[in-house]
ROSE-4610 file (N, C-alpha, C; in Angstrom, 1 decimal, always signed):
// ROSE-4610
residu = [Y/Y/Y/V/V/V/D/D/D/F/F/F/K/K/K/T/T/T/R/R/R/F/F/F/D/D/D/L/L/L/N/N/N/A/A/A/R/R/R/I/I/I/E/E/E/R/R/R/I/I/I/P/P/P/L/L/L/A/A/A/G/G/G/V/V/V/L/L/L/E/E/E/S/S/S/L/L/L/S/S/S/S/S/S/G/G/G/T/T/T/V/V/V/S/S/S/A/A/A/T/T/T/L/L/L/E/E/E/A/A/A/S/S/S/G/G/G/D/D/D/V/V/V/S/S/S/S/S/S/P/P/P/T/T/T/Y/Y/Y/E/E/E/A/A/A/S/S/S/F/F/F/E/E/E/A/A/A/S/S/S/D/D/D/L/L/L/A/A/A/F/F/F/E/E/E/N/N/N/E/E/E/L/L/L/R/R/R/A/A/A/D/D/D/V/V/V/R/R/R/G/G/G/T/T/T/A/A/A/K/K/K/G/G/G/R/R/R/G/G/G/L/L/L/A/A/A/G/G/G/E/E/E/A/A/A/E/E/E/L/L/L/L/L/L/V/V/V/E/E/E/N/N/N/A/A/A/S/S/S/F/F/F/R/R/R/G/G/G/T/T/T/G/G/G/I/I/I/P/P/P/G/G/G/A/A/A/G/G/G/V/V/V/S/S/S/I/I/I/D/D/D/S/S/S/D/D/D/G/G/G/E/E/E/T/T/T/A/A/A/L/L/L/L/L/L/S/S/S/A/A/A/E/E/E/L/L/L/D/D/D/D/D/D/G/G/G/R/R/R/E/E/E/I/I/I/A/A/A/S/S/S/A/A/A/R/R/R/V/V/V/G/G/G/L/L/L/R/R/R/A/A/A/P/P/P/F/F/F/P/P/P/L/L/L/E/E/E/A/A/A/E/E/E/I/I/I/P/P/P/L/L/L/G/G/G/N/N/N/I/I/I/P/P/P/F/F/F/D/D/D/R/R/R/V/V/V/R/R/R/A/A/A/L/L/L/F/F/F/P/P/P/V/V/V/L/L/L/G/G/G/E/E/E/A/A/A/G/G/G/T/T/T/E/E/E/L/L/L/E/E/E/V/V/V/G/G/G/G/G/G/R/R/R/A/A/A/R/R/R/L/L/L/E/E/E/A/A/A/R/R/R/L/L/L/E/E/E/D/D/D/F/F/F/D/D/D/E/E/E/L/L/L/E/E/E/Y/Y/Y/R/R/R/V/V/V/D/D/D/V/V/V/D/D/D/H/H/H/I/I/I/L/L/L/A/A/A/V/V/V/Y/Y/Y/R/R/R/G/G/G/I/I/I/A/A/A/L/L/L/G/G/G/A/A/A/T/T/T/S/S/S/P/P/P/F/F/F/V/V/V/L/L/L/E/E/E/G/G/G/N/N/N/R/R/R/E/E/E/G/G/G/F/F/F/S/S/S/V/V/V/S/S/S/D/D/D/L/L/L/T/T/T/L/L/L/V/V/V/G/G/G/E/E/E/D/D/D]
num = [1/1/1/2/2/2/3/3/3/4/4/4/5/5/5/6/6/6/7/7/7/8/8/8/9/9/9/10/10/10/11/11/11/12/12/12/13/13/13/14/14/14/15/15/15/16/16/16/17/17/17/18/18/18/19/19/19/20/20/20/21/21/21/22/22/22/23/23/23/24/24/24/25/25/25/26/26/26/27/27/27/28/28/28/29/29/29/30/30/30/31/31/31/32/32/32/33/33/33/34/34/34/35/35/35/36/36/36/37/37/37/38/38/38/39/39/39/40/40/40/41/41/41/42/42/42/43/43/43/44/44/44/45/45/45/46/46/46/47/47/47/48/48/48/49/49/49/50/50/50/51/51/51/52/52/52/53/53/53/54/54/54/55/55/55/56/56/56/57/57/57/58/58/58/59/59/59/60/60/60/61/61/61/62/62/62/63/63/63/64/64/64/65/65/65/66/66/66/67/67/67/68/68/68/69/69/69/70/70/70/71/71/71/72/72/72/73/73/73/74/74/74/75/75/75/76/76/76/77/77/77/78/78/78/79/79/79/80/80/80/81/81/81/82/82/82/83/83/83/84/84/84/85/85/85/86/86/86/87/87/87/88/88/88/89/89/89/90/90/90/91/91/91/92/92/92/93/93/93/94/94/94/95/95/95/96/96/96/97/97/97/98/98/98/99/99/99/100/100/100/101/101/101/102/102/102/103/103/103/104/104/104/105/105/105/106/106/106/107/107/107/108/108/108/109/109/109/110/110/110/111/111/111/112/112/112/113/113/113/114/114/114/115/115/115/116/116/116/117/117/117/118/118/118/119/119/119/120/120/120/121/121/121/122/122/122/123/123/123/124/124/124/125/125/125/126/126/126/127/127/127/128/128/128/129/129/129/130/130/130/131/131/131/132/132/132/133/133/133/134/134/134/135/135/135/136/136/136/137/137/137/138/138/138/139/139/139/140/140/140/141/141/141/142/142/142/143/143/143/144/144/144/145/145/145/146/146/146/147/147/147/148/148/148/149/149/149/150/150/150/151/151/151/152/152/152/153/153/153/154/154/154/155/155/155/156/156/156/157/157/157/158/158/158/159/159/159/160/160/160/161/161/161/162/162/162/163/163/163/164/164/164/165/165/165/166/166/166/167/167/167/168/168/168/169/169/169/170/170/170/171/171/171/172/172/172/173/173/173/174/174/174/175/175/175/176/176/176/177/177/177/178/178/178/179/179/179/180/180/180/181/181/181/182/182/182/183/183/183/184/184/184/185/185/185/186/186/186/187/187/187/188/188/188/189/189/189/190/190/190/191/191/191/192/192/192/193/193/193/194/194/194/195/195/195/196/196/196/197/197/197/198/198/198/199/199/199/200/200/200/201/201/201/202/202/202/203/203/203/204/204/204/205/205/205/206/206/206/207/207/207/208/208/208/209/209/209/210/210/210/211/211/211/212/212/212/213/213/213/214/214/214/215/215/215/216/216/216/217/217/217/218/218/218/219/219/219/220/220/220/221/221/221]
x = [+4.9/+4.0/+4.7/+4.0/+4.6/+3.7/+4.3/+3.6/+3.7/+2.6/+2.6/+2.6/+2.6/+2.7/+4.2/+5.1/+6.5/+7.0/+7.8/+8.4/+9.9/+10.4/+11.7/+12.3/+13.6/+14.3/+15.4/+15.4/+16.3/+17.0/+18.3/+19.0/+20.0/+19.8/+20.7/+21.1/+22.3/+22.9/+23.7/+23.6/+24.5/+25.1/+26.4/+27.1/+27.6/+27.2/+27.7/+27.8/+26.7/+26.7/+26.6/+27.5/+27.4/+26.1/+25.5/+24.2/+24.3/+25.5/+25.7/+25.3/+24.4/+24.0/+22.8/+22.4/+21.2/+20.0/+20.0/+19.0/+19.8/+19.2/+19.9/+20.3/+19.5/+19.8/+20.6/+21.0/+21.7/+23.2/+24.0/+25.4/+26.3/+25.8/+26.6/+25.7/+26.3/+25.6/+25.9/+25.6/+25.8/+24.6/+24.3/+23.2/+23.7/+23.2/+23.4/+22.0/+21.9/+20.5/+20.6/+19.6/+19.5/+18.1/+17.9/+16.6/+16.6/+15.7/+15.4/+14.0/+13.7/+12.4/+12.3/+11.1/+10.9/+9.4/+9.1/+7.7/+7.1/+5.8/+5.2/+5.5/+5.7/+6.0/+4.8/+3.6/+2.4/+2.2/+2.8/+2.6/+3.8/+5.0/+6.2/+6.3/+7.0/+7.4/+8.7/+8.8/+10.0/+10.4/+11.7/+12.2/+13.3/+13.3/+14.2/+14.6/+15.8/+16.3/+17.2/+17.3/+18.2/+18.7/+19.9/+20.4/+21.1/+20.6/+21.2/+21.9/+23.2/+24.0/+24.6/+24.7/+25.4/+24.8/+23.5/+22.9/+23.0/+23.4/+23.6/+23.0/+22.1/+21.4/+22.0/+21.7/+22.2/+21.6/+20.5/+19.9/+20.4/+21.5/+22.1/+21.4/+20.4/+19.8/+20.6/+20.8/+21.6/+20.7/+20.9/+20.2/+20.7/+20.4/+20.5/+19.1/+18.9/+17.6/+17.8/+17.0/+17.0/+15.6/+15.4/+14.1/+14.1/+13.0/+12.9/+11.5/+11.3/+10.0/+10.0/+8.8/+8.7/+7.2/+7.0/+5.6/+5.4/+4.2/+3.9/+2.9/+3.2/+2.4/+2.2/+0.9/+0.6/+0.4/+0.5/+0.3/+1.7/+1.8/+3.1/+3.3/+4.5/+4.8/+6.1/+6.2/+7.4/+7.6/+8.9/+9.2/+10.3/+10.2/+11.2/+11.5/+12.9/+13.3/+14.3/+14.1/+15.0/+15.7/+17.0/+17.8/+19.0/+19.5/+20.7/+20.5/+19.3/+18.9/+19.4/+19.8/+20.1/+19.9/+19.6/+19.4/+20.3/+21.2/+22.1/+22.8/+23.2/+23.9/+23.1/+21.8/+20.9/+20.2/+20.2/+19.5/+18.0/+17.4/+16.0/+15.5/+14.2/+13.7/+13.7/+14.1/+14.0/+12.5/+12.3/+10.9/+10.9/+9.7/+9.6/+8.2/+8.1/+6.9/+6.7/+5.6/+5.3/+4.1/+4.2/+3.1/+2.7/+1.4/+0.9/-0.2/-0.1/-1.1/-1.6/-2.9/-3.5/-3.7/-3.2/-3.3/-4.5/-5.4/-6.5/-6.4/-5.9/-5.8/-4.5/-3.9/-2.6/-2.9/-2.3/-2.4/-1.1/-1.0/+0.3/+0.2/+1.4/+1.5/+2.9/+2.9/+4.2/+4.4/+5.5/+5.8/+7.1/+7.2/+8.5/+9.3/+10.6/+11.5/+11.1/+10.3/+9.8/+8.5/+8.0/+6.8/+5.5/+5.6/+4.4/+4.0/+2.7/+2.2/+1.9/+2.4/+2.1/+1.2/+0.9/+0.0/-0.4/-1.6/-2.0/-2.9/-2.9/-3.6/-4.1/-5.1/-5.6/-5.7/-5.1/-5.1/-5.6/-6.6/-7.1/-6.1/-5.8/-4.8/-5.4/-6.7/-7.4/-8.0/-8.1/-8.7/-10.1/-10.4/-9.7/-8.7/-8.2/-7.2/-7.7/-8.7/-9.2/-8.2/-8.1/-7.2/-7.9/-7.7/-8.2/-7.0/-6.7/-5.6/-6.0/-5.2/-5.5/-4.2/-4.2/-3.1/-3.5/-3.0/-3.3/-2.4/-3.1/-2.5/-1.6/-2.0/-1.2/+0.1/+0.4/+1.6/+2.6/+2.2/+3.2/+4.3/+5.5/+6.6/+7.1/+6.2/+6.6/+7.8/+8.0/+9.2/+10.5/+10.5/+11.7/+11.8/+10.7/+10.7/+11.3/+10.9/+11.4/+12.9/+13.4/+14.9/+15.7/+15.1/+15.8/+15.9/+15.0/+14.9/+15.1/+16.3/+16.5/+15.7/+15.3/+14.5/+13.1/+12.6/+11.4/+11.6/+12.7/+13.0/+13.2/+14.0/+14.3/+13.0/+12.0/+10.7/+9.8/+10.2/+9.4/+8.1/+8.3/+7.2/+6.8/+5.5/+4.9/+3.7/+3.4/+2.2/+1.7/+0.5/-0.2/-1.5/-1.7/-2.9/-3.3/-4.6/-5.2/-6.3/-6.4/-7.5/-6.9/-7.7/-7.3/-7.6/-6.7/-7.0/-7.3/-8.3/-8.6/-8.7/-8.2/-8.1/-8.7/-9.6/-10.1/-9.9/-9.4/-9.2/-9.1/-9.2/-9.0/-7.7/-6.7/-5.4/-5.5/-6.5/-6.7/-7.2/-7.8/-8.4/-8.4/-7.4/-7.3/-8.3/-9.1/-10.1/-11.2/-11.3/-12.3/-11.7/-10.6/-10.0/-10.9/-11.1/-11.8/-11.1/-11.1/-10.4/-11.3/-11.0/-11.7/-10.7/-10.6/-9.7/-10.6/-10.7/-11.4/-10.4/-10.4/-9.5/-10.2/-9.6/-10.1/-9.8/-8.5/-8.1/-6.8/-6.4/-5.1/-4.7/-3.5/-2.9/-1.6/-1.4/-0.1/+0.4/+1.7/+2.3/+3.5/+3.6/+4.7/+5.0/+6.3/+6.7/+5.8/+5.3/+4.5/+3.0/+2.6/+1.2/+0.6/-0.5/-1.1/-2.4/-2.7/-3.9/-4.3/-5.6/-6.0/-7.5/-7.9/-9.3/-9.3/-10.0/-10.0/-11.2/-12.1/-13.2/-13.1/-13.7/-13.6/-14.1/-13.5/-14.0/-13.6/-14.2/-14.0/-13.6/-12.5/-12.2/-12.3/-13.1/-13.3/-13.4/-13.0/-13.1/-12.6/-12.4/-12.0/-11.1/-10.9/-10.0/-10.6/-11.9/-12.6/-12.6/-12.4/-12.4/-12.6/-12.7/-12.9/-13.8/-14.2/-15.1/-14.6/-14.8/-14.5/-15.8/-16.1/-17.3/-17.0/-17.7/-17.7/-16.3/-15.7/-14.4/-14.6/-14.0/-14.0/-12.6/-11.9/-10.6/-10.5/-9.6/-9.3/-7.9/-7.5/-6.1/-5.8/-4.5/-4.1/-2.6/-2.2/-0.7/-0.2]
y = [+85.1/+85.5/+85.4/+84.8/+84.7/+85.4/+86.4/+87.1/+86.2/+85.5/+84.6/+85.4/+86.7/+87.5/+87.9/+87.5/+87.8/+87.1/+87.8/+87.3/+86.9/+85.9/+85.5/+85.0/+84.8/+84.2/+83.2/+82.0/+81.0/+80.3/+80.1/+79.4/+78.5/+77.2/+76.4/+75.2/+74.6/+73.5/+72.7/+71.3/+70.5/+69.5/+69.1/+68.3/+67.0/+65.8/+64.5/+64.4/+64.6/+64.3/+62.8/+62.3/+60.8/+60.4/+59.3/+58.9/+57.7/+57.0/+55.9/+56.3/+55.5/+55.7/+56.6/+57.3/+58.1/+57.2/+56.1/+55.0/+53.8/+53.1/+52.0/+50.9/+50.7/+49.7/+50.2/+51.5/+52.0/+52.0/+51.3/+51.1/+52.1/+52.6/+53.6/+54.4/+55.4/+56.3/+57.7/+58.6/+60.0/+60.7/+61.9/+62.7/+64.1/+64.6/+66.0/+66.6/+67.9/+68.5/+70.0/+70.5/+71.9/+72.4/+73.6/+74.1/+75.6/+76.1/+77.5/+77.8/+78.7/+79.1/+80.6/+81.1/+82.5/+82.8/+84.0/+84.4/+84.5/+84.4/+84.4/+83.1/+83.2/+82.0/+81.0/+81.5/+80.7/+79.9/+80.4/+79.7/+80.1/+79.5/+79.9/+79.2/+79.8/+79.2/+78.5/+77.2/+76.4/+75.6/+75.2/+74.3/+73.5/+72.2/+71.4/+70.2/+69.7/+68.4/+67.7/+66.4/+65.7/+64.4/+63.9/+62.7/+61.9/+60.7/+59.9/+58.7/+58.7/+57.7/+56.6/+55.5/+54.3/+53.9/+53.9/+53.5/+52.0/+51.6/+50.2/+49.9/+48.9/+48.5/+47.2/+46.9/+45.7/+44.4/+44.5/+43.3/+43.1/+43.8/+43.7/+44.3/+45.2/+46.0/+47.3/+47.5/+48.7/+49.5/+50.8/+51.6/+53.0/+53.7/+55.2/+55.8/+56.9/+57.5/+59.0/+59.5/+61.0/+61.5/+62.8/+63.3/+64.8/+65.3/+66.8/+67.2/+68.5/+69.0/+70.5/+71.0/+72.4/+72.8/+74.0/+74.4/+75.6/+75.8/+76.9/+76.4/+76.5/+76.0/+74.5/+74.1/+72.7/+72.3/+73.2/+72.9/+72.8/+71.8/+71.6/+70.2/+69.8/+68.5/+68.0/+66.7/+66.0/+64.7/+64.3/+63.0/+62.3/+61.0/+60.3/+59.0/+58.8/+57.7/+56.8/+55.5/+54.5/+53.8/+53.9/+53.4/+52.5/+51.7/+50.9/+50.0/+49.5/+48.7/+47.3/+46.7/+45.3/+44.7/+43.4/+42.7/+41.5/+41.4/+40.3/+40.0/+41.1/+41.0/+40.8/+40.6/+40.5/+41.8/+42.2/+43.4/+43.3/+44.4/+44.4/+45.7/+45.7/+46.8/+48.1/+49.1/+50.5/+50.9/+52.0/+52.5/+54.0/+54.5/+56.0/+56.3/+57.4/+57.8/+59.3/+59.7/+61.0/+61.5/+62.8/+63.4/+64.8/+65.0/+66.2/+66.7/+67.9/+68.5/+69.8/+70.0/+71.3/+72.1/+71.6/+72.3/+71.8/+71.1/+70.4/+68.9/+68.4/+67.0/+66.6/+65.6/+65.1/+63.8/+63.7/+62.5/+61.8/+60.5/+59.8/+58.7/+58.4/+57.3/+56.6/+55.3/+54.6/+53.6/+53.7/+52.8/+52.1/+50.9/+50.3/+50.9/+50.5/+51.1/+50.7/+49.7/+49.3/+49.9/+50.8/+51.6/+51.0/+49.8/+49.3/+50.0/+50.5/+51.1/+50.1/+50.3/+49.3/+49.9/+51.2/+51.8/+53.2/+53.6/+55.0/+55.4/+56.6/+57.1/+58.5/+58.8/+60.2/+60.5/+61.6/+61.9/+63.4/+63.5/+64.9/+65.5/+66.8/+67.5/+68.3/+68.1/+68.7/+67.6/+67.8/+66.8/+66.5/+65.2/+64.0/+63.3/+64.0/+63.4/+62.1/+62.1/+60.9/+60.3/+59.0/+58.3/+57.3/+57.3/+56.2/+55.7/+54.4/+53.8/+52.6/+52.3/+51.2/+50.6/+49.2/+48.4/+47.5/+47.6/+46.6/+45.3/+44.2/+43.0/+42.4/+42.5/+41.9/+42.5/+43.7/+44.4/+44.1/+43.4/+43.0/+42.1/+42.5/+41.8/+40.5/+39.5/+38.3/+37.6/+37.8/+37.1/+37.7/+39.0/+39.6/+39.3/+39.1/+38.7/+37.3/+36.4/+35.0/+35.0/+35.9/+35.9/+36.3/+37.0/+37.3/+36.1/+35.2/+34.0/+32.8/+32.2/+31.0/+29.9/+29.7/+28.6/+28.6/+29.7/+29.8/+29.3/+29.6/+29.1/+27.6/+27.2/+25.7/+24.9/+25.5/+24.8/+24.9/+25.6/+25.8/+26.7/+27.6/+28.5/+29.4/+29.5/+30.4/+31.1/+32.3/+33.0/+33.9/+33.7/+34.5/+35.1/+36.4/+36.9/+38.2/+38.4/+39.5/+40.1/+41.4/+42.1/+43.4/+44.0/+45.2/+45.2/+45.8/+46.0/+47.4/+47.7/+49.1/+49.3/+50.5/+50.8/+52.2/+52.3/+53.6/+53.8/+54.9/+55.2/+56.7/+57.1/+58.4/+58.4/+59.2/+59.1/+59.7/+60.4/+61.0/+59.9/+58.8/+57.8/+56.5/+55.7/+54.4/+53.4/+53.7/+52.7/+52.6/+53.5/+53.4/+52.9/+52.2/+51.5/+50.5/+50.6/+49.6/+49.2/+48.0/+47.6/+46.6/+46.4/+45.5/+45.0/+43.7/+43.2/+42.4/+42.9/+42.2/+41.4/+40.1/+39.2/+38.6/+38.8/+38.2/+36.7/+36.4/+35.0/+34.9/+33.8/+33.6/+32.1/+31.9/+30.6/+30.5/+29.6/+29.4/+28.0/+27.9/+26.6/+26.5/+25.3/+25.1/+23.6/+23.3/+21.9/+21.1/+21.6/+20.9/+20.8/+21.4/+21.4/+22.7/+22.7/+24.0/+24.2/+25.4/+25.7/+27.1/+27.3/+28.7/+28.8/+30.0/+30.3/+30.9/+30.2/+30.6/+31.6/+31.8/+32.8/+33.9/+35.0/+36.2/+35.9/+36.5/+36.5/+37.8/+38.1/+39.3/+39.1/+39.8/+39.8/+41.2/+41.5/+42.8/+42.8/+43.9/+44.0/+45.3/+45.3/+46.5/+46.0/+46.8/+46.4/+45.4/+45.2/+44.2/+42.8/+42.7/+41.4/+41.5/+40.4/+40.4/+39.2/+39.3/+38.2/+38.0/+36.7/+36.3/+35.8/+36.3/+35.8/+35.3/+34.3/+33.8/+33.1/+32.6/+31.9/+30.4/+29.9/+28.5/+28.1/+27.3/+26.9/+25.6/+25.5/+24.3/+24.0/+22.7/+22.3/+21.1/+20.9/+19.7/+19.5/+18.2/+17.9/+17.1]
z = [+78.9/+77.8/+76.5/+75.5/+74.1/+73.1/+72.4/+71.3/+70.1/+69.7/+68.6/+67.3/+67.3/+66.1/+65.8/+66.7/+66.6/+65.3/+64.5/+63.3/+63.6/+62.9/+63.1/+61.8/+61.8/+60.7/+61.3/+60.7/+61.2/+60.1/+60.1/+59.1/+59.9/+59.9/+60.7/+59.9/+60.3/+59.6/+60.6/+60.5/+61.3/+60.3/+60.6/+59.7/+60.4/+59.9/+60.3/+61.8/+62.5/+63.9/+64.2/+65.0/+65.3/+66.0/+65.6/+66.2/+67.1/+67.2/+68.0/+69.5/+70.1/+71.5/+71.6/+70.5/+70.6/+70.9/+70.1/+70.4/+70.9/+71.8/+72.4/+71.4/+70.4/+69.4/+68.2/+68.2/+67.1/+67.4/+66.6/+66.9/+66.1/+65.0/+64.2/+63.3/+62.7/+61.8/+62.1/+61.1/+61.2/+60.6/+61.0/+60.5/+60.1/+59.0/+58.6/+58.3/+58.6/+58.4/+58.1/+57.4/+57.3/+57.6/+58.0/+58.3/+58.1/+57.2/+57.0/+57.4/+58.2/+58.6/+58.9/+58.6/+58.8/+58.8/+59.3/+59.3/+60.8/+60.9/+62.2/+62.9/+64.2/+65.0/+65.0/+64.9/+64.9/+63.6/+62.5/+61.2/+60.3/+60.6/+59.9/+58.5/+57.6/+56.4/+56.6/+56.1/+56.4/+55.2/+55.2/+54.3/+55.0/+55.0/+55.8/+55.0/+55.4/+54.8/+55.8/+55.7/+56.6/+55.8/+56.2/+55.7/+56.8/+57.1/+58.1/+57.3/+57.4/+56.6/+57.4/+56.8/+57.4/+58.7/+58.8/+60.0/+60.2/+61.4/+61.7/+63.0/+63.1/+64.3/+64.8/+66.1/+66.7/+66.1/+65.5/+64.9/+63.4/+63.1/+61.8/+60.6/+60.9/+59.9/+59.6/+58.3/+57.9/+56.8/+56.8/+55.8/+55.8/+54.8/+54.7/+54.6/+55.3/+55.3/+55.1/+54.2/+53.9/+53.7/+54.0/+53.9/+53.6/+53.1/+52.9/+53.3/+53.6/+53.9/+53.6/+53.2/+53.0/+53.1/+53.5/+53.6/+54.5/+55.0/+55.9/+56.9/+58.2/+59.2/+59.0/+59.1/+58.9/+57.4/+56.5/+55.1/+54.5/+53.7/+53.0/+52.5/+52.2/+51.6/+52.2/+52.3/+52.8/+52.2/+52.2/+51.6/+52.4/+52.7/+53.4/+52.6/+52.4/+51.6/+52.4/+52.3/+52.9/+51.8/+51.8/+50.7/+51.2/+50.3/+50.6/+51.8/+51.9/+53.1/+53.0/+54.1/+54.1/+55.5/+55.6/+56.9/+56.9/+57.8/+57.9/+56.6/+55.9/+54.7/+53.4/+53.6/+52.4/+52.1/+50.8/+50.5/+50.7/+51.1/+51.3/+50.5/+50.1/+49.3/+50.0/+49.2/+49.7/+49.7/+50.3/+50.4/+50.5/+50.2/+50.3/+50.8/+51.6/+52.2/+51.8/+51.2/+50.8/+51.6/+51.9/+52.7/+52.0/+51.8/+51.2/+52.1/+52.6/+53.6/+53.1/+53.3/+53.0/+54.3/+55.4/+56.7/+57.5/+56.9/+57.6/+57.6/+56.4/+56.2/+55.6/+56.1/+55.5/+54.7/+53.5/+52.7/+52.7/+53.0/+53.1/+52.1/+51.5/+50.6/+50.8/+50.9/+51.1/+49.9/+49.3/+48.1/+48.2/+47.7/+47.6/+46.4/+46.4/+45.3/+43.9/+43.8/+42.4/+42.0/+42.9/+42.5/+43.1/+43.8/+44.4/+45.6/+45.6/+46.8/+47.9/+49.1/+50.2/+51.2/+51.2/+52.2/+51.8/+52.1/+51.9/+53.1/+53.4/+54.6/+54.5/+55.2/+55.3/+56.8/+57.3/+58.7/+58.9/+59.7/+60.1/+61.1/+60.9/+61.7/+62.8/+63.1/+64.2/+65.0/+66.3/+67.2/+66.7/+66.8/+67.4/+66.5/+65.4/+64.5/+63.9/+63.1/+62.5/+61.5/+61.5/+60.6/+59.8/+58.5/+57.6/+56.8/+56.9/+56.2/+55.4/+54.3/+53.4/+53.0/+53.0/+52.5/+51.5/+50.3/+49.2/+49.5/+49.9/+50.3/+49.2/+48.0/+46.9/+46.7/+47.3/+47.1/+48.2/+49.2/+50.3/+49.7/+49.8/+49.1/+49.8/+49.8/+50.6/+50.0/+48.7/+48.0/+48.6/+48.9/+49.5/+51.0/+51.7/+53.1/+53.1/+52.2/+52.2/+52.0/+51.2/+50.9/+52.2/+53.1/+54.4/+55.3/+55.2/+56.1/+55.3/+55.2/+54.4/+54.8/+56.0/+56.4/+55.7/+55.3/+54.6/+53.2/+52.5/+51.2/+51.2/+52.2/+52.3/+52.5/+53.1/+53.3/+52.1/+51.0/+49.9/+50.2/+51.1/+51.5/+50.4/+50.2/+49.2/+49.8/+49.5/+49.9/+48.8/+48.5/+47.5/+48.1/+48.1/+48.7/+47.9/+47.8/+47.1/+48.0/+47.9/+48.7/+49.3/+50.2/+50.8/+52.3/+53.1/+54.5/+54.8/+55.6/+55.9/+57.4/+57.8/+59.3/+59.5/+60.5/+60.9/+62.4/+62.8/+64.2/+64.4/+65.7/+66.1/+66.9/+66.5/+67.1/+68.5/+68.8/+70.2/+71.1/+70.6/+71.4/+70.6/+70.8/+70.0/+70.5/+71.5/+72.0/+70.9/+70.0/+68.9/+67.6/+67.7/+66.5/+65.9/+64.6/+63.8/+62.6/+62.2/+61.0/+60.2/+58.9/+58.0/+57.0/+56.8/+55.8/+54.8/+53.5/+52.5/+51.7/+51.8/+51.2/+49.9/+48.8/+47.5/+47.5/+47.8/+47.9/+48.7/+49.2/+49.9/+49.7/+49.5/+49.3/+50.0/+50.9/+51.5/+51.3/+51.0/+50.8/+51.8/+52.5/+53.5/+53.5/+53.1/+53.0/+52.2/+51.0/+50.1/+50.5/+51.6/+52.0/+51.7/+51.0/+50.6/+51.3/+51.8/+52.5/+52.1/+51.8/+51.5/+51.3/+50.8/+50.5/+49.1/+48.2/+46.8/+46.5/+47.5/+47.3/+48.4/+48.1/+49.1/+50.4/+51.5/+52.8/+53.5/+54.7/+55.4/+56.8/+57.2/+58.7/+59.1/+60.2/+60.7/+62.2/+62.8/+64.3/+64.9/+66.2/+66.9/+68.1/+69.0/+70.1/+71.1/+70.9/+71.8/+71.2/+69.9/+69.3/+67.7/+67.1/+65.6/+65.2/+64.0/+63.4/+62.0/+61.5/+60.1/+59.5/+58.3/+57.6/+56.2/+55.8/+54.4/+54.1/+55.1/+55.0/+54.7/+53.6/+53.3/+53.0/+53.8/+53.6/+52.8/+51.9/+51.1/+51.2/+51.2/+51.3/+50.5/+50.3/+49.6/+49.9/+49.7/+49.9/+48.7]
């Protein structure tokens, strides 16, 4: 039997705990963290932070990750930052995720280190946990992706796209997943051959299949 009206106070701290082996693909790194919590067990007030430093994965991805959170129960705010990231020796953009919750709904926003928003979402915190997410396609950093894979640069690969992708789902049951991508335009170039759509089209579907409407492709070499 647990009395959920029981009050408590907790102040904990860990310093530079090795992370190698915690995940199969993680070869090095340390984590430090603090947690202060108090109040009713059912809805505590809390403030926490952590810093994972010098993370190195077997695929040659490296990064530092840190985060903070504070609030009461399901209401509060949190932030997660990925910094000093590199892949096979090439720097890749840092990113940050912020979360703001009123206890019923959580709002999420993900941004690159240059301020470009790459995703936003709204999640219900009660069953069936409805999710609505949106991705601005024009903010996807293809130029930085290309820098990680020299073969793309050698082939003169270019990608320009505008529009928004939208996703709706219930986290309790992903069978009801639905998505819609409104593309304003898209142009891809590979080894001097260009292919794309200069007018808007729509791709939409669910777990059973998808459809594309109003798509007209044009190409040239």
